[in-house]
PQR file of N, CA, C, O and H, with PARSE charges and radii, in Angstrom:
ATOM      1  N   MET A   1      19.991  56.635 142.667 -0.4000 1.5000
ATOM      2  CA  MET A   1      20.500  57.622 141.028 -0.0000 2.0000
ATOM      3  C   MET A   1      20.304  59.044 141.537  0.5500 1.7000
ATOM      4  O   MET A   1      19.378  59.161 142.340 -0.5500 1.4000
ATOM      5  N   ALA A   2      20.935  60.070 141.258 -0.4000 1.5000
ATOM      6  CA  ALA A   2      20.899  61.505 141.390 -0.0000 2.0000
ATOM      7  C   ALA A   2      19.792  61.996 140.128  0.5500 1.7000
ATOM      8  O   ALA A   2      19.607  61.473 139.029 -0.5500 1.4000
ATOM      9  H   ALA A   2      21.687  59.975 140.606  0.4000 1.0000
ATOM     10  N   ALA A   3      19.347  62.830 140.553 -0.4000 1.5000
ATOM     11  CA  ALA A   3      18.244  64.076 139.944 -0.0000 2.0000
ATOM     12  C   ALA A   3      18.464  65.181 139.527  0.5500 1.7000
ATOM     13  O   ALA A   3      19.550  65.149 138.949 -0.5500 1.4000
ATOM     14  H   ALA A   3      19.497  63.255 141.445  0.4000 1.0000
ATOM     15  N   LYS A   4      17.996  66.239 139.495 -0.4000 1.5000
ATOM     16  CA  LYS A   4      18.242  67.173 138.958 -0.0000 2.0000
ATOM     17  C   LYS A   4      16.732  68.198 138.542  0.5500 1.7000
ATOM     18  O   LYS A   4      15.932  67.969 137.636 -0.5500 1.4000
ATOM     19  H   LYS A   4      17.114  66.265 139.965  0.4000 1.0000
ATOM     20  N   SER A   5      16.710  69.269 139.475 -0.4000 1.5000
ATOM     21  CA  SER A   5      15.176  69.720 139.205 -0.0000 2.0000
ATOM     22  C   SER A   5      15.519  70.855 140.110  0.5500 1.7000
ATOM     23  O   SER A   5      16.274  71.078 141.057 -0.5500 1.4000
ATOM     24  H   SER A   5      17.360  69.454 140.212  0.4000 1.0000
ATOM     25  N   ALA A   6      14.115  71.818 138.985 -0.4000 1.5000
ATOM     26  CA  ALA A   6      13.877  72.914 139.807 -0.0000 2.0000
ATOM     27  C   ALA A   6      13.220  72.700 140.845  0.5500 1.7000
ATOM     28  O   ALA A   6      12.633  71.618 140.872 -0.5500 1.4000
ATOM     29  H   ALA A   6      13.502  71.637 138.216  0.4000 1.0000
ATOM     30  N   CYS A   7      13.082  73.559 141.976 -0.4000 1.5000
ATOM     31  CA  CYS A   7      12.026  73.276 143.298 -0.0000 2.0000
ATOM     32  C   CYS A   7      11.677  74.647 143.517  0.5500 1.7000
ATOM     33  O   CYS A   7      12.254  75.592 142.978 -0.5500 1.4000
ATOM     34  H   CYS A   7      13.559  74.438 141.954  0.4000 1.0000
ATOM     35  N   ILE A   8      10.636  74.744 144.391 -0.4000 1.5000
ATOM     36  CA  ILE A   8      10.470  75.690 145.474 -0.0000 2.0000
ATOM     37  C   ILE A   8       9.807  75.426 146.738  0.5500 1.7000
ATOM     38  O   ILE A   8       8.900  74.618 146.938 -0.5500 1.4000
ATOM     39  H   ILE A   8      10.167  73.977 144.829  0.4000 1.0000
ATOM     40  N   ILE A   9      10.488  76.374 147.742 -0.4000 1.5000
ATOM     41  CA  ILE A   9      11.222  75.714 149.039 -0.0000 2.0000
ATOM     42  C   ILE A   9       9.478  76.122 149.897  0.5500 1.7000
ATOM     43  O   ILE A   9       8.898  77.083 149.392 -0.5500 1.4000
ATOM     44  H   ILE A   9      11.224  77.031 147.579  0.4000 1.0000
ATOM     45  N   THR A  10       8.927  75.587 150.806 -0.4000 1.5000
ATOM     46  CA  THR A  10       8.014  75.441 151.030 -0.0000 2.0000
ATOM     47  C   THR A  10       7.830  75.723 152.563  0.5500 1.7000
ATOM     48  O   THR A  10       6.941  76.206 153.264 -0.5500 1.4000
ATOM     49  H   THR A  10       9.398  74.807 151.217  0.4000 1.0000
ATOM     50  N   THR A  11       8.686  75.362 152.697 -0.4000 1.5000
ATOM     51  CA  THR A  11       9.227  75.311 154.564 -0.0000 2.0000
ATOM     52  C   THR A  11      10.500  75.440 154.942  0.5500 1.7000
ATOM     53  O   THR A  11      11.401  74.719 154.513 -0.5500 1.4000
ATOM     54  H   THR A  11       9.408  74.969 152.127  0.4000 1.0000
ATOM     55  N   SER A  12      10.698  76.620 155.996 -0.4000 1.5000
ATOM     56  CA  SER A  12      12.235  76.745 156.165 -0.0000 2.0000
ATOM     57  C   SER A  12      11.887  77.017 157.466  0.5500 1.7000
ATOM     58  O   SER A  12      10.960  77.798 157.681 -0.5500 1.4000
ATOM     59  H   SER A  12       9.966  77.206 156.345  0.4000 1.0000
ATOM     60  N   ASN A  13      12.727  76.286 158.732 -0.4000 1.5000
ATOM     61  CA  ASN A  13      12.912  76.358 159.689 -0.0000 2.0000
ATOM     62  C   ASN A  13      14.364  76.741 160.430  0.5500 1.7000
ATOM     63  O   ASN A  13      15.082  75.747 160.321 -0.5500 1.4000
ATOM     64  H   ASN A  13      13.481  75.651 158.557  0.4000 1.0000
ATOM     65  N   GLU A  14      14.917  77.583 160.992 -0.4000 1.5000
ATOM     66  CA  GLU A  14      16.174  77.481 161.557 -0.0000 2.0000
ATOM     67  C   GLU A  14      16.656  76.463 162.420  0.5500 1.7000
ATOM     68  O   GLU A  14      16.357  76.173 163.579 -0.5500 1.4000
ATOM     69  H   GLU A  14      14.333  78.391 161.080  0.4000 1.0000
ATOM     70  N   ASN A  15      17.596  75.902 161.482 -0.4000 1.5000
ATOM     71  CA  ASN A  15      18.517  75.205 162.678 -0.0000 2.0000
ATOM     72  C   ASN A  15      18.064  73.696 162.304  0.5500 1.7000
ATOM     73  O   ASN A  15      18.541  72.666 162.781 -0.5500 1.4000
ATOM     74  H   ASN A  15      17.839  76.137 160.541  0.4000 1.0000
ATOM     75  N   GLN A  16      17.031  73.803 161.339 -0.4000 1.5000
ATOM     76  CA  GLN A  16      16.364  72.498 160.843 -0.0000 2.0000
ATOM     77  C   GLN A  16      16.584  72.171 159.265  0.5500 1.7000
ATOM     78  O   GLN A  16      16.440  71.052 158.773 -0.5500 1.4000
ATOM     79  H   GLN A  16      16.643  74.639 160.952  0.4000 1.0000
ATOM     80  N   GLY A  17      16.793  72.830 158.868 -0.4000 1.5000
ATOM     81  CA  GLY A  17      16.366  72.653 157.285 -0.0000 2.0000
ATOM     82  C   GLY A  17      15.746  73.491 156.758  0.5500 1.7000
ATOM     83  O   GLY A  17      15.655  74.619 157.244 -0.5500 1.4000
ATOM     84  H   GLY A  17      16.910  73.739 159.267  0.4000 1.0000
ATOM     85  N   ALA A  18      15.123  73.112 155.547 -0.4000 1.5000
ATOM     86  CA  ALA A  18      13.819  73.247 154.588 -0.0000 2.0000
ATOM     87  C   ALA A  18      13.529  72.330 153.770  0.5500 1.7000
ATOM     88  O   ALA A  18      14.425  71.547 153.456 -0.5500 1.4000
ATOM     89  H   ALA A  18      15.196  72.196 155.152  0.4000 1.0000
ATOM     90  N   TYR A  19      12.274  72.187 153.234 -0.4000 1.5000
ATOM     91  CA  TYR A  19      11.123  70.965 152.998 -0.0000 2.0000
ATOM     92  C   TYR A  19      10.905  71.996 151.340  0.5500 1.7000
ATOM     93  O   TYR A  19      11.199  73.167 151.577 -0.5500 1.4000
ATOM     94  H   TYR A  19      11.546  72.824 153.488  0.4000 1.0000
ATOM     95  N   GLY A  20      10.553  71.822 150.098 -0.4000 1.5000
ATOM     96  CA  GLY A  20      10.356  72.171 149.431 -0.0000 2.0000
ATOM     97  C   GLY A  20       9.584  70.944 148.252  0.5500 1.7000
ATOM     98  O   GLY A  20       9.739  69.731 148.396 -0.5500 1.4000
ATOM     99  H   GLY A  20      10.314  70.870 149.906  0.4000 1.0000
ATOM    100  N   VAL A  21       8.827  71.517 147.209 -0.4000 1.5000
ATOM    101  CA  VAL A  21       8.699  70.549 146.119 -0.0000 2.0000
ATOM    102  C   VAL A  21       9.016  71.160 144.824  0.5500 1.7000
ATOM    103  O   VAL A  21       9.081  72.235 144.228 -0.5500 1.4000
ATOM    104  H   VAL A  21       8.701  72.502 147.092  0.4000 1.0000
ATOM    105  N   ARG A  22       9.224  69.521 144.678 -0.4000 1.5000
ATOM    106  CA  ARG A  22      10.028  69.565 142.598 -0.0000 2.0000
ATOM    107  C   ARG A  22       9.375  70.452 141.403  0.5500 1.7000
ATOM    108  O   ARG A  22       8.158  70.274 141.459 -0.5500 1.4000
ATOM    109  H   ARG A  22       9.170  68.647 145.162  0.4000 1.0000
ATOM    110  N   CYS A  23       9.599  71.051 140.687 -0.4000 1.5000
ATOM    111  CA  CYS A  23       8.172  71.561 139.991 -0.0000 2.0000
ATOM    112  C   CYS A  23       8.669  70.636 138.680  0.5500 1.7000
ATOM    113  O   CYS A  23       8.671  71.383 137.702 -0.5500 1.4000
ATOM    114  H   CYS A  23      10.587  71.196 140.641  0.4000 1.0000
ATOM    115  N   ASP A  24       9.081  69.316 138.315 -0.4000 1.5000
ATOM    116  CA  ASP A  24       8.653  68.693 137.106 -0.0000 2.0000
ATOM    117  C   ASP A  24       7.742  67.392 137.984  0.5500 1.7000
ATOM    118  O   ASP A  24       7.158  66.625 137.218 -0.5500 1.4000
ATOM    119  H   ASP A  24       9.079  68.709 139.109  0.4000 1.0000
ATOM    120  N   THR A  25       7.607  67.143 139.219 -0.4000 1.5000
ATOM    121  CA  THR A  25       6.976  65.831 139.782 -0.0000 2.0000
ATOM    122  C   THR A  25       5.698  66.117 141.045  0.5500 1.7000
ATOM    123  O   THR A  25       4.797  65.372 141.430 -0.5500 1.4000
ATOM    124  H   THR A  25       8.081  67.766 139.842  0.4000 1.0000
ATOM    125  N   ASP A  26       6.043  67.391 141.425 -0.4000 1.5000
ATOM    126  CA  ASP A  26       5.283  67.459 142.650 -0.0000 2.0000
ATOM    127  C   ASP A  26       5.900  66.434 144.144  0.5500 1.7000
ATOM    128  O   ASP A  26       5.090  66.042 144.983 -0.5500 1.4000
ATOM    129  H   ASP A  26       6.775  67.997 141.113  0.4000 1.0000
ATOM    130  N   GLU A  27       7.002  66.207 144.230 -0.4000 1.5000
ATOM    131  CA  GLU A  27       7.335  65.535 145.077 -0.0000 2.0000
ATOM    132  C   GLU A  27       8.115  66.072 146.333  0.5500 1.7000
ATOM    133  O   GLU A  27       8.821  67.075 146.224 -0.5500 1.4000
ATOM    134  H   GLU A  27       7.661  66.526 143.548  0.4000 1.0000
ATOM    135  N   SER A  28       8.012  65.541 147.280 -0.4000 1.5000
ATOM    136  CA  SER A  28       8.758  66.693 148.512 -0.0000 2.0000
ATOM    137  C   SER A  28      10.449  66.376 148.490  0.5500 1.7000
ATOM    138  O   SER A  28      10.987  65.295 148.252 -0.5500 1.4000
ATOM    139  H   SER A  28       7.439  64.727 147.369  0.4000 1.0000
ATOM    140  N   ILE A  29      10.898  67.280 148.717 -0.4000 1.5000
ATOM    141  CA  ILE A  29      12.597  67.235 148.967 -0.0000 2.0000
ATOM    142  C   ILE A  29      12.906  67.995 150.370  0.5500 1.7000
ATOM    143  O   ILE A  29      12.448  69.066 150.769 -0.5500 1.4000
ATOM    144  H   ILE A  29      10.460  68.159 148.909  0.4000 1.0000
ATOM    145  N   TYR A  30      13.736  67.197 150.935 -0.4000 1.5000
ATOM    146  CA  TYR A  30      14.418  68.029 152.222 -0.0000 2.0000
ATOM    147  C   TYR A  30      15.435  68.388 151.779  0.5500 1.7000
ATOM    148  O   TYR A  30      16.105  67.698 151.010 -0.5500 1.4000
ATOM    149  H   TYR A  30      14.108  66.327 150.611  0.4000 1.0000
ATOM    150  N   PHE A  31      15.791  69.669 152.220 -0.4000 1.5000
ATOM    151  CA  PHE A  31      17.243  70.587 152.313 -0.0000 2.0000
ATOM    152  C   PHE A  31      17.730  70.352 153.296  0.5500 1.7000
ATOM    153  O   PHE A  31      17.254  71.023 154.211 -0.5500 1.4000
ATOM    154  H   PHE A  31      15.247  70.230 152.844  0.4000 1.0000
ATOM    155  N   PRO A  32      18.815  69.409 153.701 -0.5600 1.5000
ATOM    156  CA  PRO A  32      19.328  69.914 154.770  0.2800 2.0000
ATOM    157  C   PRO A  32      20.268  70.776 155.724  0.5500 1.7000
ATOM    158  O   PRO A  32      21.165  71.419 155.179 -0.5500 1.4000
ATOM    159  N   ILE A  33      20.139  70.833 157.005 -0.4000 1.5000
ATOM    160  CA  ILE A  33      20.686  72.289 157.570 -0.0000 2.0000
ATOM    161  C   ILE A  33      22.091  72.989 156.996  0.5500 1.7000
ATOM    162  O   ILE A  33      22.463  74.153 157.143 -0.5500 1.4000
ATOM    163  H   ILE A  33      19.410  70.311 157.448  0.4000 1.0000
ATOM    164  N   SER A  34      22.729  71.915 156.311 -0.4000 1.5000
ATOM    165  CA  SER A  34      24.113  72.544 155.576 -0.0000 2.0000
ATOM    166  C   SER A  34      23.674  73.113 154.375  0.5500 1.7000
ATOM    167  O   SER A  34      23.996  74.299 154.303 -0.5500 1.4000
ATOM    168  H   SER A  34      22.427  70.969 156.191  0.4000 1.0000
ATOM    169  N   VAL A  35      23.186  72.784 153.612 -0.4000 1.5000
ATOM    170  CA  VAL A  35      22.233  73.231 152.162 -0.0000 2.0000
ATOM    171  C   VAL A  35      21.819  73.994 152.356  0.5500 1.7000
ATOM    172  O   VAL A  35      22.023  74.900 151.548 -0.5500 1.4000
ATOM    173  H   VAL A  35      22.924  71.820 153.671  0.4000 1.0000
ATOM    174  N   ALA A  36      20.753  74.359 153.744 -0.4000 1.5000
ATOM    175  CA  ALA A  36      19.727  75.465 153.531 -0.0000 2.0000
ATOM    176  C   ALA A  36      20.697  76.737 153.938  0.5500 1.7000
ATOM    177  O   ALA A  36      20.663  77.807 153.330 -0.5500 1.4000
ATOM    178  H   ALA A  36      20.587  73.623 154.401  0.4000 1.0000
ATOM    179  N   ASP A  37      21.315  76.545 154.731 -0.4000 1.5000
ATOM    180  CA  ASP A  37      21.802  77.602 155.517 -0.0000 2.0000
ATOM    181  C   ASP A  37      23.039  78.580 154.414  0.5500 1.7000
ATOM    182  O   ASP A  37      23.557  79.695 154.352 -0.5500 1.4000
ATOM    183  H   ASP A  37      21.344  75.676 155.226  0.4000 1.0000
ATOM    184  N   ALA A  38      23.025  77.357 153.741 -0.4000 1.5000
ATOM    185  CA  ALA A  38      24.737  77.678 152.715 -0.0000 2.0000
ATOM    186  C   ALA A  38      23.593  79.016 151.626  0.5500 1.7000
ATOM    187  O   ALA A  38      24.008  80.157 151.426 -0.5500 1.4000
ATOM    188  H   ALA A  38      22.604  76.451 153.791  0.4000 1.0000
ATOM    189  N   LEU A  39      22.805  78.734 151.317 -0.4000 1.5000
ATOM    190  CA  LEU A  39      21.426  79.702 150.538 -0.0000 2.0000
ATOM    191  C   LEU A  39      21.004  80.522 151.551  0.5500 1.7000
ATOM    192  O   LEU A  39      20.716  81.642 151.129 -0.5500 1.4000
ATOM    193  H   LEU A  39      22.467  77.807 151.480  0.4000 1.0000
ATOM    194  N   GLY A  40      20.852  80.370 152.797 -0.4000 1.5000
ATOM    195  CA  GLY A  40      19.577  80.930 153.452 -0.0000 2.0000
ATOM    196  C   GLY A  40      18.141  81.197 152.486  0.5500 1.7000
ATOM    197  O   GLY A  40      17.643  82.202 151.980 -0.5500 1.4000
ATOM    198  H   GLY A  40      21.086  79.460 153.140  0.4000 1.0000
ATOM    199  N   LEU A  41      17.723  79.552 152.526 -0.4000 1.5000
ATOM    200  CA  LEU A  41      16.730  79.219 152.278 -0.0000 2.0000
ATOM    201  C   LEU A  41      15.319  79.776 153.073  0.5500 1.7000
ATOM    202  O   LEU A  41      15.252  79.617 154.292 -0.5500 1.4000
ATOM    203  H   LEU A  41      18.128  78.735 152.937  0.4000 1.0000
ATOM    204  N   GLU A  42      14.253  80.402 152.375 -0.4000 1.5000
ATOM    205  CA  GLU A  42      13.308  80.994 152.873 -0.0000 2.0000
ATOM    206  C   GLU A  42      11.931  80.396 152.236  0.5500 1.7000
ATOM    207  O   GLU A  42      12.165  80.348 151.029 -0.5500 1.4000
ATOM    208  H   GLU A  42      14.308  80.531 151.385  0.4000 1.0000
ATOM    209  N   GLU A  43      10.919  80.030 152.411 -0.4000 1.5000
ATOM    210  CA  GLU A  43       9.732  80.210 151.945 -0.0000 2.0000
ATOM    211  C   GLU A  43       9.573  80.798 150.561  0.5500 1.7000
ATOM    212  O   GLU A  43       9.886  81.969 150.345 -0.5500 1.4000
ATOM    213  H   GLU A  43      10.729  80.069 153.392  0.4000 1.0000
ATOM    214  N   PHE A  44       9.028  79.901 149.498 -0.4000 1.5000
ATOM    215  CA  PHE A  44       9.038  80.591 148.144 -0.0000 2.0000
ATOM    216  C   PHE A  44      10.142  80.747 146.999  0.5500 1.7000
ATOM    217  O   PHE A  44      10.171  80.841 145.772 -0.5500 1.4000
ATOM    218  H   PHE A  44       8.773  78.949 149.673  0.4000 1.0000
ATOM    219  N   ASP A  45      10.986  80.724 148.013 -0.4000 1.5000
ATOM    220  CA  ASP A  45      12.371  80.708 146.891 -0.0000 2.0000
ATOM    221  C   ASP A  45      12.358  79.671 145.636  0.5500 1.7000
ATOM    222  O   ASP A  45      11.762  78.594 145.617 -0.5500 1.4000
ATOM    223  H   ASP A  45      10.963  80.647 149.010  0.4000 1.0000
ATOM    224  N   GLU A  46      12.951  80.094 144.850 -0.4000 1.5000
ATOM    225  CA  GLU A  46      12.811  78.619 143.612 -0.0000 2.0000
ATOM    226  C   GLU A  46      14.608  78.435 143.836  0.5500 1.7000
ATOM    227  O   GLU A  46      15.557  79.213 143.931 -0.5500 1.4000
ATOM    228  H   GLU A  46      13.435  80.969 144.866  0.4000 1.0000
ATOM    229  N   VAL A  47      14.420  76.986 143.851 -0.4000 1.5000
ATOM    230  CA  VAL A  47      16.162  77.012 143.313 -0.0000 2.0000
ATOM    231  C   VAL A  47      16.231  75.589 142.893  0.5500 1.7000
ATOM    232  O   VAL A  47      15.480  74.664 143.205 -0.5500 1.4000
ATOM    233  H   VAL A  47      13.649  76.355 143.774  0.4000 1.0000
ATOM    234  N   GLU A  48      17.532  75.592 141.938 -0.4000 1.5000
ATOM    235  CA  GLU A  48      17.875  74.542 141.373 -0.0000 2.0000
ATOM    236  C   GLU A  48      18.398  73.434 142.096  0.5500 1.7000
ATOM    237  O   GLU A  48      19.460  73.811 142.591 -0.5500 1.4000
ATOM    238  H   GLU A  48      18.142  76.343 141.684  0.4000 1.0000
ATOM    239  N   ALA A  49      18.149  72.159 142.418 -0.4000 1.5000
ATOM    240  CA  ALA A  49      18.533  70.823 143.111 -0.0000 2.0000
ATOM    241  C   ALA A  49      19.326  69.793 142.520  0.5500 1.7000
ATOM    242  O   ALA A  49      18.870  69.172 141.561 -0.5500 1.4000
ATOM    243  H   ALA A  49      17.286  71.853 142.015  0.4000 1.0000
ATOM    244  N   ILE A  50      20.581  69.511 143.029 -0.4000 1.5000
ATOM    245  CA  ILE A  50      20.867  67.942 142.766 -0.0000 2.0000
ATOM    246  C   ILE A  50      20.676  67.326 144.062  0.5500 1.7000
ATOM    247  O   ILE A  50      21.231  67.654 145.111 -0.5500 1.4000
ATOM    248  H   ILE A  50      20.951  70.016 143.808  0.4000 1.0000
ATOM    249  N   MET A  51      19.659  66.209 143.847 -0.4000 1.5000
ATOM    250  CA  MET A  51      19.273  65.421 145.071 -0.0000 2.0000
ATOM    251  C   MET A  51      19.532  63.921 144.863  0.5500 1.7000
ATOM    252  O   MET A  51      19.942  63.321 143.869 -0.5500 1.4000
ATOM    253  H   MET A  51      19.208  65.943 142.995  0.4000 1.0000
ATOM    254  N   ILE A  52      19.196  63.509 146.018 -0.4000 1.5000
ATOM    255  CA  ILE A  52      19.568  61.651 145.781 -0.0000 2.0000
ATOM    256  C   ILE A  52      18.593  61.401 146.293  0.5500 1.7000
ATOM    257  O   ILE A  52      17.936  62.311 146.799 -0.5500 1.4000
ATOM    258  H   ILE A  52      18.864  63.997 146.825  0.4000 1.0000
ATOM    259  N   ARG A  53      18.058  59.774 146.352 -0.4000 1.5000
ATOM    260  CA  ARG A  53      17.070  59.076 147.272 -0.0000 2.0000
ATOM    261  C   ARG A  53      17.276  59.468 148.618  0.5500 1.7000
ATOM    262  O   ARG A  53      18.402  59.344 149.100 -0.5500 1.4000
ATOM    263  H   ARG A  53      18.591  59.034 145.941  0.4000 1.0000
ATOM    264  N   ASN A  54      15.940  60.120 149.577 -0.4000 1.5000
ATOM    265  CA  ASN A  54      16.275  59.925 151.007 -0.0000 2.0000
ATOM    266  C   ASN A  54      16.700  58.646 151.724  0.5500 1.7000
ATOM    267  O   ASN A  54      16.280  57.582 151.268 -0.5500 1.4000
ATOM    268  H   ASN A  54      15.026  60.221 149.185  0.4000 1.0000
ATOM    269  N   ASP A  55      17.594  58.639 152.942 -0.4000 1.5000
ATOM    270  CA  ASP A  55      17.914  57.362 153.769 -0.0000 2.0000
ATOM    271  C   ASP A  55      16.281  56.999 154.483  0.5500 1.7000
ATOM    272  O   ASP A  55      16.183  56.019 155.221 -0.5500 1.4000
ATOM    273  H   ASP A  55      17.935  59.503 153.312  0.4000 1.0000
ATOM    274  N   ARG A  56      15.305  57.695 154.247 -0.4000 1.5000
ATOM    275  CA  ARG A  56      14.341  58.021 155.345 -0.0000 2.0000
ATOM    276  C   ARG A  56      13.030  58.022 154.287  0.5500 1.7000
ATOM    277  O   ARG A  56      13.002  58.740 153.287 -0.5500 1.4000
ATOM    278  H   ARG A  56      15.385  58.491 153.648  0.4000 1.0000
ATOM    279  N   ASP A  57      11.901  57.058 154.688 -0.4000 1.5000
ATOM    280  CA  ASP A  57      10.824  57.052 153.459 -0.0000 2.0000
ATOM    281  C   ASP A  57      10.233  58.720 153.053  0.5500 1.7000
ATOM    282  O   ASP A  57       9.894  59.246 151.993 -0.5500 1.4000
ATOM    283  H   ASP A  57      11.924  56.474 155.500  0.4000 1.0000
ATOM    284  N   GLU A  58      10.271  58.946 153.724 -0.4000 1.5000
ATOM    285  CA  GLU A  58       9.710  60.745 153.605 -0.0000 2.0000
ATOM    286  C   GLU A  58      10.282  61.634 154.287  0.5500 1.7000
ATOM    287  O   GLU A  58      10.302  61.888 155.492 -0.5500 1.4000
ATOM    288  H   GLU A  58      10.547  58.519 154.585  0.4000 1.0000
ATOM    289  N   PRO A  59      10.769  62.105 153.349 -0.5600 1.5000
ATOM    290  CA  PRO A  59      10.069  62.961 151.903  0.2800 2.0000
ATOM    291  C   PRO A  59      11.160  61.855 150.818  0.5500 1.7000
ATOM    292  O   PRO A  59      12.213  61.239 150.984 -0.5500 1.4000
ATOM    293  N   LYS A  60      10.355  62.027 149.887 -0.4000 1.5000
ATOM    294  CA  LYS A  60      11.603  60.895 148.761 -0.0000 2.0000
ATOM    295  C   LYS A  60      12.775  61.220 148.339  0.5500 1.7000
ATOM    296  O   LYS A  60      13.397  60.454 147.603 -0.5500 1.4000
ATOM    297  H   LYS A  60       9.500  62.528 149.753  0.4000 1.0000
ATOM    298  N   TRP A  61      13.351  62.587 148.793 -0.4000 1.5000
ATOM    299  CA  TRP A  61      14.363  62.823 147.747 -0.0000 2.0000
ATOM    300  C   TRP A  61      14.650  63.898 149.204  0.5500 1.7000
ATOM    301  O   TRP A  61      13.826  64.328 150.011 -0.5500 1.4000
ATOM    302  H   TRP A  61      12.846  63.208 149.391  0.4000 1.0000
ATOM    303  N   LYS A  62      16.417  64.138 149.124 -0.4000 1.5000
ATOM    304  CA  LYS A  62      17.041  64.872 149.844 -0.0000 2.0000
ATOM    305  C   LYS A  62      17.968  65.456 149.298  0.5500 1.7000
ATOM    306  O   LYS A  62      18.902  64.667 149.153 -0.5500 1.4000
ATOM    307  H   LYS A  62      17.086  63.789 148.469  0.4000 1.0000
ATOM    308  N   ALA A  63      18.272  66.778 148.786 -0.4000 1.5000
ATOM    309  CA  ALA A  63      19.295  67.581 148.436 -0.0000 2.0000
ATOM    310  C   ALA A  63      20.786  67.494 148.669  0.5500 1.7000
ATOM    311  O   ALA A  63      21.251  67.144 149.754 -0.5500 1.4000
ATOM    312  H   ALA A  63      17.513  67.419 148.904  0.4000 1.0000
ATOM    313  N   ILE A  64      21.415  67.772 147.778 -0.4000 1.5000
ATOM    314  CA  ILE A  64      22.810  67.178 148.408 -0.0000 2.0000
ATOM    315  C   ILE A  64      23.528  68.648 147.770  0.5500 1.7000
ATOM    316  O   ILE A  64      24.669  68.849 148.186 -0.5500 1.4000
ATOM    317  H   ILE A  64      21.037  68.056 146.896  0.4000 1.0000
ATOM    318  N   LYS A  65      22.999  69.637 146.851 -0.4000 1.5000
ATOM    319  CA  LYS A  65      23.602  70.551 146.335 -0.0000 2.0000
ATOM    320  C   LYS A  65      22.495  71.358 145.908  0.5500 1.7000
ATOM    321  O   LYS A  65      21.550  70.732 145.427 -0.5500 1.4000
ATOM    322  H   LYS A  65      22.072  69.474 146.512  0.4000 1.0000
ATOM    323  N   ALA A  66      22.371  72.974 145.997 -0.4000 1.5000
ATOM    324  CA  ALA A  66      21.463  73.878 145.205 -0.0000 2.0000
ATOM    325  C   ALA A  66      21.882  74.972 144.910  0.5500 1.7000
ATOM    326  O   ALA A  66      23.048  75.204 145.228 -0.5500 1.4000
ATOM    327  H   ALA A  66      23.139  73.482 146.387  0.4000 1.0000
ATOM    328  N   ARG A  67      21.401  75.631 144.473 -0.4000 1.5000
ATOM    329  CA  ARG A  67      21.348  77.271 143.938 -0.0000 2.0000
ATOM    330  C   ARG A  67      20.208  77.678 143.370  0.5500 1.7000
ATOM    331  O   ARG A  67      19.357  76.959 142.846 -0.5500 1.4000
ATOM    332  H   ARG A  67      20.454  75.443 144.215  0.4000 1.0000
ATOM    333  N   TYR A  68      20.201  79.374 143.534 -0.4000 1.5000
ATOM    334  CA  TYR A  68      18.944  80.266 142.998 -0.0000 2.0000
ATOM    335  C   TYR A  68      18.894  79.853 141.710  0.5500 1.7000
ATOM    336  O   TYR A  68      19.952  79.586 141.139 -0.5500 1.4000
ATOM    337  H   TYR A  68      20.892  79.958 143.960  0.4000 1.0000
ATOM    338  N   LEU A  69      17.872  79.753 141.157 -0.4000 1.5000
ATOM    339  CA  LEU A  69      17.691  79.719 140.057 -0.0000 2.0000
ATOM    340  C   LEU A  69      17.848  81.487 139.285  0.5500 1.7000
ATOM    341  O   LEU A  69      17.593  82.331 140.143 -0.5500 1.4000
ATOM    342  H   LEU A  69      17.013  79.969 141.621  0.4000 1.0000
ATOM    343  N   ASP A  70      18.161  82.037 138.060 -0.4000 1.5000
ATOM    344  CA  ASP A  70      18.330  83.067 137.887 -0.0000 2.0000
ATOM    345  C   ASP A  70      17.209  83.476 137.229  0.5500 1.7000
ATOM    346  O   ASP A  70      16.552  82.572 136.713 -0.5500 1.4000
ATOM    347  H   ASP A  70      18.367  81.351 137.363  0.4000 1.0000
ATOM    348  N   GLU A  71      16.706  84.889 137.073 -0.4000 1.5000
ATOM    349  CA  GLU A  71      15.506  85.455 136.286 -0.0000 2.0000
ATOM    350  C   GLU A  71      15.698  84.905 135.342  0.5500 1.7000
ATOM    351  O   GLU A  71      14.746  84.160 135.104 -0.5500 1.4000
ATOM    352  H   GLU A  71      17.240  85.623 137.492  0.4000 1.0000
ATOM    353  N   ALA A  72      16.629  84.837 134.447 -0.4000 1.5000
ATOM    354  CA  ALA A  72      16.329  83.547 132.891 -0.0000 2.0000
ATOM    355  C   ALA A  72      16.053  82.756 133.190  0.5500 1.7000
ATOM    356  O   ALA A  72      14.995  82.430 132.652 -0.5500 1.4000
ATOM    357  H   ALA A  72      17.402  85.442 134.640  0.4000 1.0000
ATOM    358  N   ASP A  73      16.534  81.837 134.097 -0.4000 1.5000
ATOM    359  CA  ASP A  73      15.860  80.662 133.770 -0.0000 2.0000
ATOM    360  C   ASP A  73      14.406  80.138 134.599  0.5500 1.7000
ATOM    361  O   ASP A  73      13.895  79.019 134.628 -0.5500 1.4000
ATOM    362  H   ASP A  73      17.394  82.101 134.534  0.4000 1.0000
ATOM    363  N   ALA A  74      14.058  81.186 135.126 -0.4000 1.5000
ATOM    364  CA  ALA A  74      13.088  81.163 135.837 -0.0000 2.0000
ATOM    365  C   ALA A  74      11.865  80.963 135.075  0.5500 1.7000
ATOM    366  O   ALA A  74      10.856  80.333 135.394 -0.5500 1.4000
ATOM    367  H   ALA A  74      14.473  82.095 135.102  0.4000 1.0000
ATOM    368  N   ASP A  75      12.201  81.783 133.727 -0.4000 1.5000
ATOM    369  CA  ASP A  75      11.207  81.701 133.132 -0.0000 2.0000
ATOM    370  C   ASP A  75      10.456  80.388 131.954  0.5500 1.7000
ATOM    371  O   ASP A  75       9.347  80.572 131.451 -0.5500 1.4000
ATOM    372  H   ASP A  75      13.020  82.295 133.468  0.4000 1.0000
TER
END
């Protein structure tokens, strides 16, 4: 089942994707390299992500699409 949530990027590794935490549940989420590079994700970035259950045990979620939060959305 897909889900949508605001997320904060915690780790961003060049050519390896990024990791973050969901703001609503504090669960970890993986941002594949295609998603991370498209946005140029860096630590502390706030994004909204559409995610699915990861095919690996950890982290539980994998982003399939993401966008930066607007300043108005961040409040």
